[in-house]
C-alpha positions in Angstrom: 30.1 14.9 -36.6 27.3 13.9 -39.0 25.2 12.9 -36.1 25.4 16.3 -34.3 24.7 18.0 -37.6 21.6 15.9 -38.0 20.6 16.8 -34.4 21.0 20.5 -35.1 18.9 20.2 -38.3 16.2 18.4 -36.3 16.2 21.0 -33.5 16.0 23.8 -36.1 13.1 22.1 -37.8 11.2 21.8 -34.5 12.0 25.4 -33.4 10.7 26.6 -36.8 7.2 25.6 -35.6 7.3 25.8 -31.8 3.6 25.6 -31.2 3.1 22.6 -33.3 6.1 20.9 -31.7 4.7 21.6 -28.2 1.3 20.2 -29.2 3.1 17.1 -30.5 4.9 16.8 -27.1 1.7 17.3 -25.1 0.5 13.7 -25.3 4.0 12.5 -24.1 4.0 15.1 -21.3 0.6 14.0 -20.1 1.4 10.3 -20.5 4.8 10.4 -18.6 3.3 12.7 -15.9 0.3 10.4 -15.5 2.5 7.3 -15.3 4.8 8.8 -12.6 1.9 10.2 -10.6 0.0 7.0 -10.6 3.0 4.8 -9.8 3.8 7.2 -6.9 0.2 6.9 -5.7 0.3 3.1 -5.9 3.7 2.9 -4.1 2.4 5.2 -1.4 -0.7 2.9 -1.0 1.6 -0.1 -0.7 3.7 1.6 1.9 0.6 2.6 3.9 -0.8 -1.0 3.8 2.5 -2.5 4.9 2.9 0.1 7.7 -0.5 -0.7 9.0 0.2 -4.5 8.9 3.5 -3.9 10.7 1.7 -1.8 13.3 -0.3 -4.9 14.2 2.9 -6.5 15.5 5.8 -8.5 14.1 6.0 -12.3 13.6 2.4 -12.4 14.5 0.0 -15.4 14.6 -3.6 -14.9 15.6 -5.6 -18.0 16.7 -9.4 -17.5 16.6 -12.3 -19.9 17.1 -13.9 -21.2 13.9 -17.4 -20.6 12.6 -20.2 -22.8 13.7 -23.0 -23.8 11.3 -24.9 -26.6 9.6 -24.8 -27.7 6.0 -22.5 -24.8 5.0 -24.7 -22.1 6.7 -22.6 -20.3 9.3 -24.6 -19.3 12.4 -21.9 -18.0 14.7 -18.5 -18.4 16.3 -17.6 -21.6 18.1 -16.7 -21.3 21.8 -13.7 -23.6 21.7 -10.6 -21.5 22.7 -9.8 -21.6 26.5 -7.2 -20.3 28.8 -5.9 -23.9 29.1 -5.4 -23.9 25.4 -3.3 -20.7 25.7 -1.2 -22.2 28.5 -0.6 -25.4 26.5 0.5 -23.4 23.4 3.0 -21.4 25.5 4.3 -24.6 27.0 4.3 -27.0 24.1 5.1 -24.9 21.0 8.9 -24.2 20.9 8.8 -21.3 18.5 6.5 -19.1 20.7 8.2 -16.0 22.2 5.2 -14.3 23.7 1.5 -15.2 24.0 -1.6 -13.1 25.0 -5.1 -14.5 25.5 -7.7 -11.9 24.6 -11.4 -11.3 24.7 -13.1 -8.2 23.5 -16.4 -6.5 22.8 -17.8 -3.0 22.4 -18.8 -1.4 25.7 -20.1 1.9 27.1 -17.4 3.9 28.8 -18.2 6.9 30.9 -16.4 9.6 32.9 -18.5 12.4 34.5 -20.7 13.7 31.7 -18.7 12.2 28.9 -19.9 8.9 27.4 -18.3 7.0 24.5 -18.8 3.5 23.0 -15.4 1.8 22.3 -13.9 -1.6 22.1 -12.8 -3.1 25.4 -10.0 -5.7 25.2 -9.3 -8.0 28.1 -5.8 -9.4 27.8 -2.4 -9.7 29.5 0.5 -7.2 29.7 2.2 -9.2 26.9 -0.4 -8.0 24.5 1.3 -4.6 24.2 4.7 -5.8 22.8 3.0 -8.5 20.7 0.8 -5.8 19.1 3.5 -3.2 19.0 1.9 -0.9 21.5 3.8 1.4 23.9 2.8 3.3 27.0 2.9 7.1 26.7 2.2 7.8 30.3 1.6 5.6 33.3 2.0 1.9 33.2 0.4 -1.4 32.2 -1.2 -3.6 34.8 0.9 -6.4 36.3 0.3 -10.1 36.4 -0.6 -9.9 40.0 -3.3 -7.4 39.2 -4.6 -9.6 36.4 -4.7 -12.7 38.6 -6.6 -10.8 41.3 -9.1 -9.5 38.7 -8.2 -5.9 39.5 -10.4 -3.2 38.0 -7.7 -1.3 36.3 -7.5 0.0 32.7 -5.2 1.4 30.0 -6.7 3.9 27.6 -6.0 4.6 24.0 -5.0 8.3 23.5 -8.2 9.1 21.5 -10.4 7.5 24.2 -8.6 9.4 26.9 -9.1 12.7 25.0 -12.8 11.9 24.4 -13.3 11.2 28.1 -11.0 13.7 29.8 -10.2 16.3 27.2 -6.9 18.1 28.1 -7.1 16.9 31.8 -4.8 14.2 33.1 -6.5 10.8 33.0 -4.1 8.9 35.3 -5.6 7.6 38.5 -9.0 8.8 37.4 -12.0 6.5 37.6 -14.1 5.5 34.6 -17.1 3.3 34.3 -17.1 0.4 31.8 -20.6 -1.0 31.4 -21.3 0.4 34.8 -18.2 -1.1 36.5 -15.6 1.3 38.0 -12.1 1.1 36.7 -9.0 3.1 37.7 -6.9 4.4 34.8 -3.3 3.2 35.0 -1.8 4.4 31.7 -2.3 5.9 28.3 -1.0 4.3 25.1 1.1 6.0 22.5 -0.8 7.0 19.4 -0.6 4.7 16.4 -3.1 6.2 14.0 -6.3 5.0 12.5 -5.8 1.7 10.7 -8.9 2.1 8.6 -10.9 -1.0 9.7 -10.0 -0.4 13.4 -8.6 2.5 15.3 -6.1 1.3 17.9 -6.1 4.7 19.6 -9.7 4.4 20.5 -9.9 1.4 22.9 -9.7 0.3 26.5 -7.4 -2.5 27.7 -8.2 -4.3 31.0 -7.0 -7.6 32.6 -8.5 -10.6 30.8 -9.7 -12.1 34.1 -11.7 -8.9 34.9 -13.1 -8.8 31.4 -14.1 -12.4 31.3 -15.7 -12.6 34.8 -16.9 -9.1 35.6 -17.6 -7.4 32.3 -18.6 -10.0 29.7 -19.3 -13.2 31.7 -17.2 -15.4 29.4 -15.5 -18.8 29.9 -13.8 -18.8 26.5 -11.4 -16.6 24.6 -12.0 -14.5 21.5 -8.5 -15.0 20.3 -4.9 -16.0 21.2 -2.2 -13.6 19.9 1.2 -15.2 19.5 4.5 -13.7 18.7 7.0 -16.1 17.2 10.6 -16.0 18.2 13.1 -14.1 16.0 14.2 -16.4 13.2 11.4 -18.9 13.8 9.7 -20.4 10.8 6.1 -19.0 11.0 4.7 -21.9 9.0 6.3 -24.5 11.3 5.0 -22.6 14.4 1.6 -22.5 12.8 1.7 -26.3 12.1 2.8 -26.9 15.7 -0.1 -24.8 17.0 -2.5 -26.7 14.8 -1.2 -30.0 16.1 -1.5 -29.0 19.7 -5.0 -27.6 19.4 -6.4 -30.5 17.4 -5.1 -32.9 20.0 -6.6 -30.8 22.9 -9.9 -30.4 21.1 -10.1 -34.1 20.3 -10.5 -33.5 16.5 -10.3 -36.7 14.5 -8.3 -37.0 11.3 -10.3 -35.7 8.3 -12.5 -33.5 10.5 -12.0 -29.7 9.9 -10.4 -27.5 12.5 -12.7 -25.8 15.0 -10.3 -22.8 14.9 -8.4 -20.7 12.4 -5.0 -19.2 12.4 -4.0 -15.9 10.7 -0.4 -15.7 9.7 0.9 -12.2 9.4 3.4 -13.3 6.6 0.4 -14.5 4.6 -1.4 -11.2 5.2 1.6 -9.2 4.0 2.0 -11.4 0.9 -1.8 -11.0 0.1 -1.4 -7.2 0.6 1.6 -7.1 -1.7 -0.2 -9.1 -4.4 -3.1 -6.6 -4.2 -0.9 -3.5 -4.3 1.1 -5.0 -7.2 -2.1 -5.5 -9.2 -3.2 -2.0 -8.2 0.1 -0.6 -9.5 -0.1 -2.5 -12.8 -3.7 -1.3 -13.2 -2.9 2.4 -12.6 0.3 2.2 -14.7 -1.5 0.5 -17.5 -4.3 3.2 -17.5 -1.7 6.0 -17.5 0.3 4.3 -20.3 -2.6 4.7 -22.6 -1.8 8.4 -22.6 1.7 7.6 -23.8 0.3 5.6 -26.7 -2.0 8.5 -27.6 1.0 10.8 -27.5 2.9 8.5 -29.8 0.1 8.7 -32.3 0.3 12.4 -32.1 4.0 12.3 -32.9 3.4 10.1 -35.9 0.7 12.4 -37.1 3.0 15.5 -36.8 5.9 13.7 -38.4 3.8 12.6 -41.4 2.7 16.2 -41.9 6.3 17.3 -41.6 7.5 14.8 -44.2 4.8 16.0 -46.6 5.7 19.7 -46.0 9.4 19.0 -46.6 9.1 16.7 -49.5 10.9 19.1 -51.8 13.7 19.6 -49.3 14.1 15.9 -49.1 14.2 15.6 -52.9 17.0 18.3 -53.0 19.0 16.6 -50.3 18.8 13.2 -52.1 19.6 14.8 -55.4 22.9 16.2 -54.1 23.9 12.8 -52.6 22.2 12.4 -49.2 21.8 8.7 -48.4 18.5 7.1 -47.3 19.9 6.3 -43.9 20.8 9.9 -43.4 17.3 11.0 -44.2 15.9 8.2 -42.0 18.2 9.2 -39.1 17.2 12.9 -39.4 13.5 12.4 -39.1 13.9 9.7 -36.4 16.0 12.0 -34.4 13.3 14.7 -34.7 10.8 12.2 -33.3 13.1 11.3 -30.5 13.7 14.9 -29.6 9.9 15.5 -29.4 9.4 12.4 -27.2 12.6 13.1 -25.1 11.8 16.7 -24.4 8.2 15.7 -23.7 9.4 13.0 -21.4 11.5 15.4 -19.4 8.7 17.9 -19.1 6.4 14.9 -18.2 8.8 14.0 -15.3 8.5 17.5 -14.0 4.7 17.4 -14.3 4.4 13.9 -12.8 6.6 14.9 -9.8 4.6 18.0 -9.3 1.4 16.0 -9.6 2.5 13.4 -7.0 3.5 16.2 -4.6 0.1 17.9 -5.2 -1.8 14.7 -4.6 -0.2 14.3 -1.2 -0.6 17.9 -0.3 -4.2 18.4 -1.2 -5.5 14.9 -0.2 -5.1 12.2 2.4 -3.3 9.9 0.0 0.4 9.3 0.4 2.6 9.3 -2.7 6.1 7.9 -2.9 8.3 8.9 -5.9 10.9 6.3 -6.9 13.7 6.6 -9.4 12.9 3.3 -11.2 9.3 4.5 -12.0 10.7 7.8 -13.4 13.3 5.9 -15.5 10.6 3.5 -16.7 8.4 6.3 -17.8 11.3 8.0 -19.6 12.3 4.8 -21.3 8.7 4.1 -22.4 8.5 7.6 -23.9 11.7 7.0 -25.8 10.4 3.7 -27.1 7.1 5.4 -28.1 9.1 8.1 -30.0 11.1 5.4 -31.9 8.1 3.2 -32.6 5.8 6.0 -33.9 8.6 8.0 -35.5 10.0 5.1 -37.5 7.3 4.9 -40.2 7.3 8.7 -41.1 11.2 8.6 -41.1 11.1 5.5 -43.3 8.6 7.1 -45.6 10.8 10.2 -46.0 13.9 8.1 -46.6 12.2 6.2 -49.4 10.9 9.2 -51.3 11.8 9.2 -55.0 14.1 12.3 -55.5 12.6 13.0 -58.9 9.0 12.9 -57.6 10.1 14.8 -54.6 11.6 17.6 -56.7 8.3 17.8 -58.7 6.3 18.2 -55.5 4.7 21.7 -55.1 
């Protein structure tokens, strides 16, 4: 009963000066709103990064040739990966589910009066499931077409739009570096990945790309999809063992290739986004500390203004802990109401960021509860000293105060 009476007294005191109470809450409102908005922004960024990595394929390992150089100066890429290496990996590494040799380079692609420069990838049909591509219309080329060096191609949706507009691209002929190719299919859109747009590319058989387009005898990369449940690190170790043996690399000599493990990429991305989240949350939390200082300032002024009231209450028997509790509850009410208003502001801010910009925001209950908890801690921490000062006032001196 005494507690609720104290709460009513605290509310009455705050409502007596609504503008001052609102200004005291303002720092908490801004702080909580900023924390929620920034954490939503960071979570959205993390979601986008993981989606983009997942769009590259699942259980993915990418083998690429190493860099060549002398005395630490890198001068180019080694020409060490071959089709025979790819066949050996598929045969000798037990954890491999699918494998796709690949070569690629930028090329001029034309149709009628339309001319674009895009990346042309020479690979096998297994490249699509490994890299999580799907056919929108048409089909992918067959193994027979790849073995016979057929001049057939699959276009990304953006490339098809740039070359053909609204017209149907299937069975049409395009020129890639002056060589005629027949369009067999169009990929489903995946969206721009930032560093590379998978919707803007041409995919052709690797044999055609190597012999007729680029004149290559070596591969640019070997994409490998590990079997479900396989240990990616073990598969990577087996790949390393097979390639070192095939390339006659002696013990102690560095590899002439490198392997990118998707799990390592995801972990690196997670570490980066966690650091980004902590940074944004820390910057936004500074506003909460400023709001806490504002609460302390207002509460100190309130104690000074109500010195005589405190003296009267203590003279008629009020205990120190009752005075302490009253002023502490007032500080908590300010921070609590400010926190709730800050949640509304932060939620609205997160929605506005996503609506008016290209950034994605994701609101999560833990981040909201964290911001509210932090605002309550700020209220207690910065309200304690003014409450303690009020509780320790000498009643005789307080009654003399004018």
